[in-house]
DSSP file (Angstrom, degrees, kcal/mol; ACC not computed):
  #  RESIDUE AA STRUCTURE BP1 BP2  ACC     N-H-->O    O-->H-N    N-H-->O    O-->H-N    TCO  KAPPA ALPHA  PHI   PSI    X-CA   Y-CA   Z-CA
    1    1 A V              0   0    0      0, 0.0     2,-0.2     0, 0.0     0, 0.0   0.000 360.0 360.0 360.0 122.9   15.0  -15.4   -2.7
    2    2 A P        +     0   0    0      0, 0.0     2,-0.3     0, 0.0     0, 0.0  -0.532 360.0 175.0 -78.2 146.1   12.4  -13.7   -0.4
    3    3 A F        -     0   0    0     -2,-0.2     5,-0.0     5,-0.0     2,-0.0  -0.984  34.3 -95.1-147.3 154.2   12.7  -10.1    0.3
    4    4 A H    >   -     0   0    0     -2,-0.3     3,-1.6     1,-0.1     4,-0.3  -0.329  28.9-123.9 -71.3 149.8   10.6   -7.5    2.1
    5    5 A I  G >  S+     0   0    0      1,-0.3     3,-1.5     2,-0.2    -1,-0.1   0.783 108.7  67.4 -65.9 -26.0    8.1   -5.3    0.2
    6    6 A N  G 3  S+     0   0    0      1,-0.3    -1,-0.3    70,-0.0    21,-0.1   0.665  89.9  64.3 -68.4 -13.9    9.8   -2.2    1.5
    7    7 A T  G <  S+     0   0    0     -3,-1.6    20,-2.9    19,-0.1     2,-0.4   0.615  85.6  90.7 -82.3 -11.7   12.9   -3.1   -0.5
    8    8 A I  E <   -A   26   0A   0     -3,-1.5    18,-0.3    -4,-0.3     3,-0.1  -0.720  52.9-172.7 -87.6 130.1   10.9   -2.7   -3.7
    9    9 A K  E     -     0   0A   0     16,-2.9     2,-0.3    -2,-0.4    17,-0.2   0.923  66.8 -39.0 -80.9 -52.0   11.0    0.8   -5.3
   10   10 A N  E     -A   25   0A   0     15,-1.3    15,-2.6     2,-0.0    -1,-0.4  -0.976  46.4-136.8-164.9 167.4    8.4    0.0   -7.9
   11   11 A A  E     +A   24   0A   0     -2,-0.3     2,-0.3    13,-0.2    13,-0.2  -0.998  23.9 178.9-133.4 138.3    7.1   -2.6  -10.4
   12   12 A S  E     -A   23   0A   0     11,-2.7    11,-3.1    -2,-0.4     2,-0.4  -0.979  18.2-146.4-141.3 154.9    6.1   -2.0  -13.9
   13   13 A K  E     +A   22   0A   0     -2,-0.3     2,-0.3     9,-0.2     9,-0.2  -0.966  19.8 177.9-120.0 134.1    4.8   -3.9  -16.9
   14   14 A S  E     -A   21   0A   0      7,-2.5     7,-3.3    -2,-0.4     2,-0.4  -0.964  17.1-141.9-134.0 154.6    5.6   -3.1  -20.5
   15   15 A D  E     +A   20   0A   0     -2,-0.3     2,-0.3     5,-0.2     5,-0.2  -0.933  16.0 176.3-119.6 140.2    4.8   -4.7  -23.9
   16   16 A E  E >   -A   19   0A   0      3,-2.7     3,-1.8    -2,-0.4     2,-0.3  -0.861  67.7 -52.3-141.1 102.0    7.0   -5.0  -26.9
   17   17 A G  T 3  S-     0   0    0     -2,-0.3    -1,-0.0     1,-0.3     0, 0.0  -0.521 120.4 -19.6  69.7-131.4    5.4   -6.9  -29.8
   18   18 A E  T 3  S+     0   0    0     -2,-0.3     2,-0.3    -3,-0.1    -1,-0.3   0.488 122.7  88.7 -87.8  -3.7    4.2  -10.2  -28.5
   19   19 A W  E <   -A   16   0A   0     -3,-1.8    -3,-2.7    39,-0.1     2,-0.4  -0.712  59.4-158.2 -97.9 147.6    6.4  -10.1  -25.4
   20   20 A S  E     -AB  15  56A   0     36,-3.6    36,-2.4    -2,-0.3     2,-0.4  -0.955   7.7-154.8-119.7 142.1    5.6   -8.6  -22.1
   21   21 A F  E     -AB  14  55A   0     -7,-3.3    -7,-2.5    -2,-0.4     2,-0.6  -0.950   6.2-160.3-121.0 136.4    8.2   -7.5  -19.6
   22   22 A L  E     -AB  13  54A   0     32,-2.2    32,-2.7    -2,-0.4     2,-0.5  -0.972  13.8-169.1-112.0 118.1    7.8   -7.2  -15.8
   23   23 A R  E     -AB  12  53A   0    -11,-3.1   -11,-2.7    -2,-0.6     2,-0.5  -0.945   5.8-168.3-113.5 127.8   10.5   -5.0  -14.3
   24   24 A I  E     -AB  11  52A   0     28,-2.9    28,-2.3    -2,-0.5     2,-0.4  -0.971   8.0-160.7-114.7 115.1   10.9   -4.8  -10.5
   25   25 A N  E     -AB  10  51A   0    -15,-2.6   -16,-2.9    -2,-0.5   -15,-1.3  -0.807   7.8-155.2 -96.6 135.9   13.2   -2.0   -9.3
   26   26 A F  E     -A    8   0A   0     24,-3.2     2,-0.3    -2,-0.4   -18,-0.2  -0.736  20.8-108.3-107.4 157.0   14.7   -2.2   -5.8
   27   27 A L        +     0   0    0    -20,-2.9    22,-0.1    -2,-0.3     7,-0.1  -0.664  46.4 165.8 -78.2 137.6   15.9    0.4   -3.4
   28   28 A S    >   -     0   0    0     -2,-0.3     3,-1.2     5,-0.1     5,-0.3  -0.985  40.8 -84.8-149.8 155.5   19.7    0.5   -3.1
   29   29 A P  T 3  S+     0   0    0      0, 0.0    19,-0.1     0, 0.0    12,-0.0  -0.252 107.6  33.9 -60.4 146.2   22.2    2.9   -1.7
   30   30 A G  T 3  S+     0   0    0      3,-0.1     0, 0.0     1,-0.0     0, 0.0   0.416  86.1 101.5  92.3  -1.9   23.4    5.8   -3.9
   31   31 A Q  S <  S-     0   0    0     -3,-1.2     3,-0.1     2,-0.2    -4,-0.0   0.677  80.4-134.5 -86.6 -18.0   20.1    6.3   -5.8
   32   32 A G        +     0   0    0      1,-0.3     2,-0.4    -4,-0.2    -1,-0.0   0.644  68.0 115.8  74.6  13.1   19.2    9.3   -3.7
   33   33 A V        +     0   0    0     -5,-0.3    -1,-0.3     2,-0.1    -2,-0.2  -0.917  55.5  24.4-116.7 140.9   15.6    8.0   -3.3
   34   34 A G  S    S-     0   0    0     -2,-0.4     2,-0.1    -3,-0.1     5,-0.0  -0.018  94.1 -57.7  92.7 161.7   14.1    6.9    0.0
   35   35 A R    >>  -     0   0    0      1,-0.1     3,-0.9     3,-0.0     4,-0.5  -0.457  41.8-125.4 -78.9 151.2   14.7    7.9    3.5
   36   36 A K  G >4 S+     0   0    0      1,-0.2     3,-0.9     2,-0.2    -1,-0.1   0.852 107.7  57.0 -64.0 -37.3   18.1    7.4    5.0
   37   37 A D  G 34 S+     0   0    0      1,-0.2    -1,-0.2     0, 0.0    -3,-0.0   0.687 106.9  50.4 -71.9 -16.6   16.9    5.4    8.0
   38   38 A E  G <4 S+     0   0    0     -3,-0.9    -1,-0.2     2,-0.0    -2,-0.2   0.524  86.8 106.7 -95.9  -6.0   15.2    2.8    5.6
   39   39 A Q  S << S-     0   0    0     -3,-0.9     3,-0.1    -4,-0.5   -11,-0.0  -0.423  76.3-112.1 -70.8 144.9   18.3    2.3    3.5
   40   40 A P        -     0   0    0      0, 0.0    -1,-0.1     0, 0.0    -2,-0.0  -0.186  55.1 -62.4 -68.7 172.8   20.2   -0.9    4.0
   41   41 A F        -     0   0    0      1,-0.1     2,-0.9   -12,-0.0     5,-0.0  -0.169  48.7-127.0 -56.8 148.2   23.7   -0.9    5.5
   42   42 A E        +     0   0    0     -3,-0.1     2,-0.5     3,-0.0    -1,-0.1  -0.836  40.5 161.7-104.4 100.1   26.3    1.0    3.7
   43   43 A D    >   -     0   0    0     -2,-0.9     3,-1.5     1,-0.1    -2,-0.0  -0.971  37.6-141.4-117.9 129.9   29.3   -1.3    3.1
   44   44 A A  T 3  S+     0   0    0     -2,-0.5    -1,-0.1     1,-0.3    -2,-0.0   0.789 103.5  46.0 -62.3 -27.9   31.8   -0.5    0.4
   45   45 A S  T 3  S+     0   0    0      2,-0.1    -1,-0.3    -3,-0.0     2,-0.2   0.422  89.7 110.2 -96.2   0.9   32.2   -4.1   -0.6
   46   46 A A    <   -     0   0    0     -3,-1.5     2,-0.4    -5,-0.0     0, 0.0  -0.483  54.3-150.4 -79.0 148.3   28.4   -4.9   -0.6
   47   47 A H        -     0   0    0     -2,-0.2     2,-0.4     2,-0.0    -2,-0.1  -0.929  10.9-162.9-117.2 141.2   26.6   -5.6   -3.9
   48   48 A F        -     0   0    0     -2,-0.4     2,-0.6   -19,-0.1   -20,-0.1  -0.958  20.9-127.1-128.4 143.9   23.0   -4.8   -4.5
   49   49 A V        -     0   0    0     -2,-0.4     3,-0.1     1,-0.2   -23,-0.0  -0.791  23.7-176.3 -84.6 122.5   20.4   -5.9   -7.1
   50   50 A R        -     0   0    0     -2,-0.6   -24,-3.2     1,-0.3     2,-0.3   0.806  62.1  -4.1 -92.2 -31.6   18.9   -2.8   -8.5
   51   51 A S  E     -B   25   0A   0    -26,-0.3     2,-0.4     2,-0.0    -1,-0.3  -0.995  50.7-151.7-158.9 154.9   16.3   -4.4  -10.8
   52   52 A L  E     -B   24   0A   0    -28,-2.3   -28,-2.9    -2,-0.3     2,-0.4  -0.986  13.9-161.7-126.2 140.1   15.0   -7.7  -12.2
   53   53 A T  E     -B   23   0A   0     -2,-0.4     2,-0.4   -30,-0.2   -30,-0.2  -0.989   3.6-167.7-126.3 127.9   13.3   -8.1  -15.6
   54   54 A F  E     -B   22   0A   0    -32,-2.7   -32,-2.2    -2,-0.4     2,-0.4  -0.895   6.5-153.6-113.6 144.6   11.1  -11.0  -16.5
   55   55 A K  E     +B   21   0A   0     -2,-0.4     2,-0.3   -34,-0.2   -34,-0.2  -0.959  26.5 142.9-122.6 134.5   10.0  -11.8  -20.1
   56   56 A S  E     -B   20   0A   0    -36,-2.4   -36,-3.6    -2,-0.4     3,-0.0  -0.976  52.8-126.9-158.6 165.6    6.8  -13.7  -21.1
   57   57 A T  S    S+     0   0    0     -2,-0.3     2,-1.2   -38,-0.2     3,-0.2   0.515  90.9  88.5 -92.6  -9.1    4.0  -13.9  -23.6
   58   58 A D     >  +     0   0    0      1,-0.2     4,-1.4   -38,-0.1     3,-0.1  -0.691  48.5 166.3 -92.6  83.3    1.4  -13.8  -20.8
   59   59 A G  H  > S+     0   0    0     -2,-1.2     4,-2.1     1,-0.2    -1,-0.2   0.821  70.7  59.8 -69.8 -33.4    0.9  -10.0  -20.4
   60   60 A D  H  > S+     0   0    0      1,-0.2     4,-2.2     2,-0.2    -1,-0.2   0.909 104.6  49.6 -61.2 -41.4   -2.2  -10.3  -18.4
   61   61 A R  H  > S+     0   0    0      1,-0.2     4,-2.5     2,-0.2    -1,-0.2   0.897 110.6  50.1 -65.1 -40.6   -0.4  -12.3  -15.7
   62   62 A Y  H  X S+     0   0    0     -4,-1.4     4,-2.5     2,-0.2    -1,-0.2   0.867 109.6  51.0 -67.2 -35.1    2.4   -9.7  -15.5
   63   63 A A  H  X S+     0   0    0     -4,-2.1     4,-2.1     2,-0.2    -1,-0.2   0.895 111.1  48.8 -65.8 -39.3   -0.2   -6.9  -15.2
   64   64 A D  H  X S+     0   0    0     -4,-2.2     4,-2.4     2,-0.2    -2,-0.2   0.919 112.0  48.4 -66.2 -43.7   -1.9   -8.8  -12.4
   65   65 A I  H  X S+     0   0    0     -4,-2.5     4,-2.6     2,-0.2    -2,-0.2   0.921 110.6  51.1 -62.6 -44.4    1.6   -9.3  -10.6
   66   66 A A  H  X S+     0   0    0     -4,-2.5     4,-2.2     1,-0.2    -1,-0.2   0.906 111.8  47.6 -61.2 -42.4    2.5   -5.6  -11.0
   67   67 A N  H  X S+     0   0    0     -4,-2.1     4,-2.7     2,-0.2    -1,-0.2   0.891 110.6  51.3 -65.1 -39.8   -0.9   -4.6   -9.5
   68   68 A Q  H  X S+     0   0    0     -4,-2.4     4,-2.7     2,-0.2    -2,-0.2   0.910 110.7  48.9 -63.7 -42.6   -0.5   -7.1   -6.6
   69   69 A I  H  X S+     0   0    0     -4,-2.6     4,-2.5     2,-0.2    -2,-0.2   0.928 112.7  47.6 -61.9 -45.4    3.0   -5.7   -5.9
   70   70 A S  H  X S+     0   0    0     -4,-2.2     4,-2.4     2,-0.2    -2,-0.2   0.908 113.3  47.7 -62.5 -43.3    1.7   -2.1   -6.0
   71   71 A N  H  X S+     0   0    0     -4,-2.7     4,-2.6     2,-0.2    -2,-0.2   0.917 112.5  49.2 -63.2 -43.9   -1.3   -3.0   -3.7
   72   72 A L  H  X S+     0   0    0     -4,-2.7     4,-2.3     2,-0.2    -2,-0.2   0.911 112.4  48.3 -62.8 -42.0    1.1   -4.8   -1.2
   73   73 A K  H  X S+     0   0    0     -4,-2.5     4,-2.1     2,-0.2    -1,-0.2   0.909 111.7  48.9 -62.9 -43.2    3.4   -1.8   -1.2
   74   74 A R  H  X S+     0   0    0     -4,-2.4     4,-2.3     2,-0.2    -2,-0.2   0.900 112.3  48.9 -64.3 -42.1    0.6    0.6   -0.6
   75   75 A D  H  X S+     0   0    0     -4,-2.6     4,-2.6     2,-0.2    -2,-0.2   0.876 110.6  50.5 -65.5 -39.0   -0.8   -1.6    2.2
   76   76 A A  H  X S+     0   0    0     -4,-2.3     4,-2.0     2,-0.2    -2,-0.2   0.884 111.1  48.3 -66.5 -38.3    2.7   -1.8    3.8
   77   77 A V  H  X S+     0   0    0     -4,-2.1     4,-2.2     2,-0.2    -2,-0.2   0.918 112.5  49.5 -63.3 -44.9    3.1    2.0    3.7
   78   78 A K  H  X S+     0   0    0     -4,-2.3     4,-2.4     1,-0.2    -2,-0.2   0.901 111.4  48.1 -64.9 -42.2   -0.4    2.4    5.2
   79   79 A K  H  X S+     0   0    0     -4,-2.6     4,-2.1     1,-0.2    -1,-0.2   0.878 111.4  50.3 -64.7 -38.0    0.4   -0.1    8.0
   80   80 A E  H  X S+     0   0    0     -4,-2.0     4,-1.9     2,-0.2    -2,-0.2   0.868 110.7  49.5 -67.3 -37.3    3.7    1.6    8.7
   81   81 A Q  H  X S+     0   0    0     -4,-2.2     4,-2.4     2,-0.2    -2,-0.2   0.898 110.4  50.3 -67.4 -41.1    1.9    5.0    8.9
   82   82 A E  H  X S+     0   0    0     -4,-2.4     4,-1.8     2,-0.2    -2,-0.2   0.897 110.4  50.7 -61.1 -40.4   -0.8    3.6   11.3
   83   83 A K  H  < S+     0   0    0     -4,-2.1     4,-0.5     1,-0.2    -1,-0.2   0.881 110.7  48.3 -64.6 -38.2    2.0    2.3   13.5
   84   84 A K  H >X S+     0   0    0     -4,-1.9     3,-0.8     1,-0.2     4,-0.5   0.887 110.9  51.1 -68.8 -38.9    3.7    5.6   13.5
   85   85 A D  H 3< S+     0   0    0     -4,-2.4     3,-0.4     1,-0.2    -2,-0.2   0.820 108.8  51.6 -66.3 -30.7    0.5    7.4   14.3
   86   86 A M  T >< S+     0   0    0     -4,-1.8     3,-1.0     1,-0.2    -1,-0.2   0.546  88.7  83.1 -84.7  -6.7   -0.2    5.0   17.2
   87   87 A E  T <4 S+     0   0    0     -3,-0.8    -1,-0.2    -4,-0.5    -2,-0.2   0.897  95.3  41.6 -62.1 -40.8    3.3    5.6   18.8
   88   88 A D  T 3< S+     0   0    0     -4,-0.5     2,-0.4    -3,-0.4    -1,-0.2   0.290  84.8 119.0 -94.2  11.8    2.2    8.7   20.5
   89   89 A V    <   -     0   0    0     -3,-1.0     2,-0.5    84,-0.1    -3,-0.0  -0.635  57.8-142.6 -76.9 129.5   -1.2    7.4   21.7
   90   90 A V        -     0   0    0     -2,-0.4     2,-0.5    82,-0.1    -2,-0.1  -0.821  10.3-127.6 -98.9 130.0   -1.3    7.4   25.5
   91   91 A E        -     0   0    0     -2,-0.5     2,-0.2     1,-0.0    -1,-0.0  -0.642  30.3-153.9 -75.7 122.8   -3.1    4.5   27.2
   92   92 A Q        -     0   0    0     -2,-0.5     3,-0.1     1,-0.2    -1,-0.0  -0.589  19.3 -95.9 -98.4 162.8   -5.6    6.0   29.6
   93   93 A D        -     0   0    0     -2,-0.2     2,-0.2     1,-0.1    -1,-0.2  -0.100  50.9 -86.7 -65.8 171.6   -7.0    4.5   32.8
   94   94 A K        -     0   0    0      1,-0.1     2,-0.3    52,-0.0    -1,-0.1  -0.524  42.1-105.7 -81.5 148.9  -10.3    2.7   32.9
   95   95 A L        -     0   0    0     -2,-0.2     2,-0.9    -3,-0.1    -1,-0.1  -0.598  28.7-136.8 -72.7 130.2  -13.6    4.4   33.3
   96   96 A V        -     0   0    0     -2,-0.3    32,-1.6    -3,-0.0    33,-0.6  -0.804  22.3-146.0 -92.5 109.5  -15.0    3.9   36.8
   97   97 A E        -     0   0    0     -2,-0.9     2,-0.5    30,-0.2    30,-0.1  -0.398  16.7-111.4 -76.7 149.9  -18.7    3.2   36.3
   98   98 A I        +     0   0    0      1,-0.2    -1,-0.1    -2,-0.1    28,-0.0  -0.713  39.8 173.6 -79.2 125.2  -21.3    4.4   38.8
   99   99 A R        +     0   0    0     -2,-0.5    -1,-0.2     3,-0.1    -2,-0.0   0.764  64.7  56.0-104.8 -35.7  -22.6    1.2   40.4
  100  100 A N  S    S+     0   0    0      2,-0.0     2,-0.3     1,-0.0    -1,-0.1   0.662 117.1  16.6 -82.6 -13.6  -25.0    2.3   43.3
  101  101 A R  S    S-     0   0    0      0, 0.0    -3,-0.0     0, 0.0    -1,-0.0  -0.936  91.2 -84.2-146.4 171.1  -27.3    4.4   41.1
  102  102 A R        -     0   0    0     -2,-0.3    -3,-0.1     1,-0.1     3,-0.1  -0.626  49.8-119.1 -77.5 131.7  -28.1    5.0   37.5
  103  103 A P        -     0   0    0      0, 0.0     2,-0.2     0, 0.0    24,-0.1  -0.305  34.5 -91.5 -70.7 156.2  -25.7    7.5   35.8
  104  104 A A  E     -C  126   0B   0     22,-0.6    22,-2.0     1,-0.0     2,-0.4  -0.485  51.4-158.3 -64.2 131.3  -27.0   10.8   34.3
  105  105 A V  E     -C  125   0B   0     20,-0.2     2,-0.5    -2,-0.2    20,-0.2  -0.936  21.1-163.7-124.7 137.9  -27.8   10.1   30.6
  106  106 A L  E     -C  124   0B   0     18,-2.6    18,-2.5    -2,-0.4     3,-0.2  -0.977  24.3-156.4-116.7 116.0  -28.2   12.3   27.6
  107  107 A D  E     +     0   0B   0     -2,-0.5    16,-0.2    16,-0.2    15,-0.1  -0.368  62.5  34.1 -90.9 168.4  -30.1   10.5   24.8
  108  108 A N  E    S+     0   0B   0     14,-0.5     2,-0.4     1,-0.2    -1,-0.2   0.917  75.2 157.9  54.7  52.3  -30.1   11.1   21.0
  109  109 A V  E     -C  122   0B   0     13,-2.4    13,-3.5    -3,-0.2     2,-0.5  -0.894  29.8-153.0-107.8 134.6  -26.4   12.1   20.7
  110  110 A F        -     0   0    0     -2,-0.4     2,-0.3    11,-0.2     9,-0.1  -0.910  10.3-147.2-106.7 131.5  -24.5   11.8   17.5
  111  111 A I        -     0   0    0     -2,-0.5     4,-0.1     9,-0.4     9,-0.1  -0.768  20.1-116.6 -98.7 144.3  -20.7   11.4   17.6
  112  112 A R  S    S+     0   0    0     -2,-0.3     2,-0.1     1,-0.1     3,-0.0  -0.995  98.9  33.7-127.8 132.9  -18.5   12.8   15.0
  113  113 A P  S    S-     0   0    0      0, 0.0    -1,-0.1     0, 0.0     3,-0.1   0.613 105.6-119.0 -67.6 152.6  -16.7   11.2   13.2
  114  114 A A    >   -     0   0    0     -2,-0.1     3,-1.0     1,-0.1     2,-0.4  -0.285  26.1-107.9 -61.1 141.8  -19.3    8.4   13.1
  115  115 A M  G >  S-     0   0    0      3,-0.4     3,-1.8     1,-0.3    -1,-0.1  -0.620  96.9  -9.8 -74.4 125.7  -18.2    5.1   14.4
  116  116 A E  G 3  S-     0   0    0     -2,-0.4    -1,-0.3     1,-0.3     3,-0.1   0.769 122.0 -70.5  56.1  30.2  -17.8    2.6   11.5
  117  117 A G  G <  S+     0   0    0     -3,-1.0     2,-0.6     1,-0.2    -1,-0.3   0.550 104.4 122.2  72.9   6.8  -19.4    5.0    9.1
  118  118 A K    <   -     0   0    0     -3,-1.8     2,-1.0     2,-0.1    -3,-0.4  -0.915  51.7-152.7-108.1 122.8  -22.9    4.6   10.5
  119  119 A R        +     0   0    0     -2,-0.6    -9,-0.1    -5,-0.1    -7,-0.0  -0.782  37.1 147.8 -96.4  96.3  -24.5    7.8   11.8
  120  120 A V        -     0   0    0     -2,-1.0    -9,-0.4    -9,-0.1     2,-0.3  -0.955  50.5-105.9-128.0 146.2  -26.9    6.5   14.5
  121  121 A P        +     0   0    0      0, 0.0   -11,-0.2     0, 0.0     2,-0.1  -0.531  44.1 170.8 -75.1 135.3  -28.0    8.3   17.8
  122  122 A G  E     -C  109   0B   0    -13,-3.5   -13,-2.4    -2,-0.3   -14,-0.5  -0.369  27.7-102.2-119.7-157.5  -26.4    7.0   20.9
  123  123 A K  E     - D   0 134B   0     11,-1.8    11,-2.9   -15,-0.2     2,-0.5  -0.981  13.8-140.3-137.0 151.5  -26.3    8.1   24.5
  124  124 A V  E     -CD 106 133B   0    -18,-2.5   -18,-2.6    -2,-0.3     2,-0.4  -0.939  18.8-167.0-108.8 127.6  -23.8    9.9   26.7
  125  125 A E  E     -CD 105 132B   0      7,-2.9     7,-2.4    -2,-0.5     2,-0.6  -0.908  14.2-140.4-113.8 141.9  -23.5    8.7   30.4
  126  126 A I  E     +CD 104 131B   0    -22,-2.0   -22,-0.6    -2,-0.4     5,-0.2  -0.907  29.0 175.9-102.7 123.8  -21.6   10.6   33.1
  127  127 A H        -     0   0    0      3,-3.1     3,-0.2    -2,-0.6   -30,-0.2  -0.403  46.1 -77.9-114.6-169.5  -19.7    8.3   35.4
  128  128 A Q  S    S+     0   0    0    -32,-1.6   -31,-0.1     1,-0.2     3,-0.1   0.921 123.3  13.1 -62.3 -47.4  -17.3    8.9   38.3
  129  129 A N  S    S-     0   0    0    -33,-0.6    18,-2.4     1,-0.0    19,-0.5   0.184 130.1 -13.9-119.3  18.1  -14.2    9.8   36.4
  130  130 A G  E     - E   0 146B   0     16,-0.3    -3,-3.1   -34,-0.2     2,-0.3  -0.992  69.0 -81.4 175.2-169.5  -15.4   10.4   32.9
  131  131 A I  E     -DE 126 145B   0     14,-2.8    14,-2.7    -2,-0.3     2,-0.4  -0.863  27.4-151.9-122.3 158.1  -18.1   10.2   30.3
  132  132 A R  E     -DE 125 144B   0     -7,-2.4    -7,-2.9    -2,-0.3     2,-0.5  -0.995   4.7-154.7-133.5 127.6  -19.1    7.3   28.0
  133  133 A Y  E     -DE 124 143B   0     10,-2.9    10,-2.2    -2,-0.4     2,-0.5  -0.899  19.6-164.6 -94.7 125.7  -20.7    7.5   24.6
  134  134 A Q  E     -DE 123 142B   0    -11,-2.9   -11,-1.8    -2,-0.5     8,-0.2  -0.960  10.1-143.3-118.0 123.7  -22.6    4.2   24.0
  135  135 A S        -     0   0    0      6,-2.6     3,-0.4    -2,-0.5     6,-0.2  -0.607  10.4-139.8 -80.9 141.9  -23.8    3.2   20.5
  136  136 A P  S    S+     0   0    0      0, 0.0     3,-0.1     0, 0.0    -1,-0.1   0.641  95.6  70.0 -75.2 -12.5  -27.2    1.4   20.3
  137  137 A L  S    S-     0   0    0      1,-0.3     2,-0.3     4,-0.1     3,-0.0   0.893 115.5  -5.6 -72.9 -38.1  -25.8   -1.0   17.7
  138  138 A S    >   -     0   0    0     -3,-0.4     3,-0.8     3,-0.2    -3,-0.4  -0.993  55.4-129.5-157.2 146.4  -23.5   -2.9   20.0
  139  139 A T  T 3  S+     0   0    0     -2,-0.3    -1,-0.1     1,-0.2    -4,-0.0   0.696 110.6  59.5 -71.2 -18.7  -22.3   -2.7   23.6
  140  140 A T  T 3  S+     0   0    0      1,-0.1     2,-1.3    -6,-0.1    -1,-0.2   0.634  85.4  83.1 -86.3 -11.3  -18.7   -2.9   22.3
  141  141 A Q    <   +     0   0    0     -3,-0.8    -6,-2.6    -6,-0.2     2,-0.3  -0.707  67.2 124.3 -92.9  89.9  -19.1    0.2   20.3
  142  142 A R  E     -E  134   0B   0     -2,-1.3     2,-0.4    -8,-0.2    -8,-0.2  -0.970  50.2-143.6-144.6 157.7  -18.4    2.9   22.9
  143  143 A V  E     -E  133   0B   0    -10,-2.2   -10,-2.9    -2,-0.3     2,-0.5  -0.991  14.1-162.2-126.2 121.7  -16.0    5.8   23.5
  144  144 A D  E     -E  132   0B   0     -2,-0.4     2,-0.5   -12,-0.2   -12,-0.2  -0.902   6.8-175.4-104.6 129.6  -14.8    6.5   27.0
  145  145 A I  E     -E  131   0B   0    -14,-2.7   -14,-2.8    -2,-0.5     2,-0.2  -0.985  15.2-145.2-126.6 120.4  -13.3    9.9   27.8
  146  146 A L  E >   -E  130   0B   0     -2,-0.5     3,-1.3   -16,-0.2     4,-0.3  -0.575  16.7-129.7 -83.1 146.2  -11.8   10.5   31.2
  147  147 A F  G >  S+     0   0    0    -18,-2.4     3,-1.2     1,-0.3   -17,-0.1   0.828 109.0  62.0 -62.6 -30.7  -12.1   13.9   32.8
  148  148 A S  G 3  S+     0   0    0    -19,-0.5    -1,-0.3     1,-0.3   -18,-0.1   0.663 103.1  50.8 -69.1 -16.2   -8.3   13.9   33.5
  149  149 A N  G <  S+     0   0    0     -3,-1.3    22,-3.1    22,-0.1     2,-0.6   0.411  86.5 103.9 -98.9  -1.9   -7.8   13.8   29.7
  150  150 A V  E <   +F  170   0C   0     -3,-1.2    20,-0.2    -4,-0.3     3,-0.1  -0.740  38.0 174.2 -90.3 121.5  -10.1   16.7   28.8
  151  151 A R  E    S+     0   0C   0     18,-2.9     2,-0.3    -2,-0.6    19,-0.2   0.899  73.2   0.6 -85.8 -52.0   -8.3   19.9   28.0
  152  152 A H  E     -F  169   0C   0     17,-1.4    17,-3.3     2,-0.0     2,-0.4  -0.992  57.4-163.4-139.0 142.9  -11.4   22.0   26.9
  153  153 A L  E     -F  168   0C   0     -2,-0.3     2,-0.4    15,-0.2    15,-0.2  -0.978  13.6-164.4-126.2 116.6  -15.1   21.2   26.8
  154  154 A F  E     -F  167   0C   0     13,-3.3    13,-2.8    -2,-0.4     2,-0.5  -0.869   3.5-166.8-105.6 133.3  -17.2   23.5   24.8
  155  155 A F  E     -F  166   0C   0     -2,-0.4    11,-0.2    11,-0.2    -2,-0.0  -0.978   3.5-174.7-119.5 120.5  -21.0   23.6   25.1
  156  156 A Q  E     -F  165   0C   0      9,-3.3     9,-2.3    -2,-0.5    -2,-0.0  -0.933  17.1-146.7-116.8 107.5  -23.0   25.5   22.5
  157  157 A P        -     0   0    0      0, 0.0     2,-0.5     0, 0.0     6,-0.1  -0.136  28.1-102.6 -68.9 170.7  -26.7   25.6   23.3
  158  158 A C    >   +     0   0    0      4,-0.1     3,-1.0     2,-0.1     2,-0.7  -0.126  62.5 149.3 -90.8  41.7  -29.3   25.6   20.6
  159  159 A Q  T 3  S-     0   0    0     -2,-0.5     3,-0.1     1,-0.3     4,-0.1  -0.659  87.0 -13.8 -74.8 115.1  -30.1   29.3   20.6
  160  160 A H  T 3  S+     0   0    0     -2,-0.7     2,-0.3     1,-0.2    -1,-0.3   0.719 125.3  98.4  61.3  23.0  -31.1   30.1   17.1
  161  161 A E  S <  S-     0   0    0     -3,-1.0    -1,-0.2     1,-0.1    -3,-0.0  -0.863  74.6-132.7-131.2 166.2  -29.6   26.8   16.0
  162  162 A L  S    S+     0   0    0     -2,-0.3     2,-0.3    -3,-0.1    -4,-0.1   0.708  86.9  39.8 -91.2 -22.9  -31.1   23.4   15.2
  163  163 A I  S    S-     0   0    0     -6,-0.1     2,-0.4    -4,-0.1    -1,-0.1  -0.873  70.8-128.4-129.0 158.1  -28.5   21.4   17.3
  164  164 A V        -     0   0    0     -2,-0.3     2,-0.5    -6,-0.1    -6,-0.1  -0.882  28.6-150.8 -99.4 137.3  -26.7   21.5   20.6
  165  165 A I  E     -F  156   0C   0     -9,-2.3    -9,-3.3    -2,-0.4     2,-0.5  -0.944  17.4-177.0-116.7 128.2  -23.0   21.0   20.3
  166  166 A I  E     -F  155   0C   0     -2,-0.5     2,-0.5   -11,-0.2   -11,-0.2  -0.975  14.7-174.6-117.1 113.3  -20.7   19.5   22.9
  167  167 A H  E     -F  154   0C   0    -13,-2.8   -13,-3.3    -2,-0.5     2,-0.5  -0.932   5.8-162.4-116.0 127.8  -17.1   19.6   21.7
  168  168 A I  E     -F  153   0C   0     -2,-0.5     2,-0.5   -15,-0.2   -15,-0.2  -0.927   5.5-161.4-115.9 123.6  -14.3   18.0   23.7
  169  169 A H  E     -F  152   0C   0    -17,-3.3   -18,-2.9    -2,-0.5   -17,-1.4  -0.891  19.4-147.7 -98.5 131.5  -10.6   18.8   23.2
  170  170 A L  E     -F  150   0C   0     -2,-0.5   -20,-0.2   -20,-0.2   -21,-0.1  -0.689  17.4-143.1-100.2 151.3   -8.3   16.1   24.6
  171  171 A K  S    S+     0   0    0    -22,-3.1    -1,-0.1     1,-0.3   -21,-0.1   0.927 103.0  20.3 -70.3 -47.9   -4.9   16.5   26.2
  172  172 A D              0   0    0    -23,-0.4    -1,-0.3     1,-0.1   -82,-0.1  -0.888 360.0 360.0-123.8  99.5   -3.8   13.2   24.6
  173  173 A P              0   0    0      0, 0.0   -84,-0.1     0, 0.0    -1,-0.1   0.506 360.0 360.0 -65.5 360.0   -6.0   12.2   21.7
């Protein structure tokens, strides 16, 4: 019977003599574990499977299965968290590029955090309704920030410092 990974509480492997046991515990009402909104329906006449135990002499296979279940559960939680984080992301308008002349450009700019883990200098261009950071690695690696989405823009010149800092706080990150 197929079931969703979120219905699994945990999976564990144990050894007793030459036998190995794989125990899969499920979430069920009345355990006091898990959030209320993720619990299945509460019906007084419903029955739930709380755990399954499998027995075998192949302990390595059970260890592999327990690891796969743990990894799948971790990935599902991570995906759910990313989905929750993206709920409050506001879709912004498109950047209107300057077409009749070349935009003002600031070269050798490092963005933080670095895109895809690579710290390479790019350039910042000022357009009609915002700014664009363009990575030299690829034309698809760019960050557009509209002026309407900027809450604060801090400029720290390089007086007694090695670098100039331009820090942008957004209204809707």
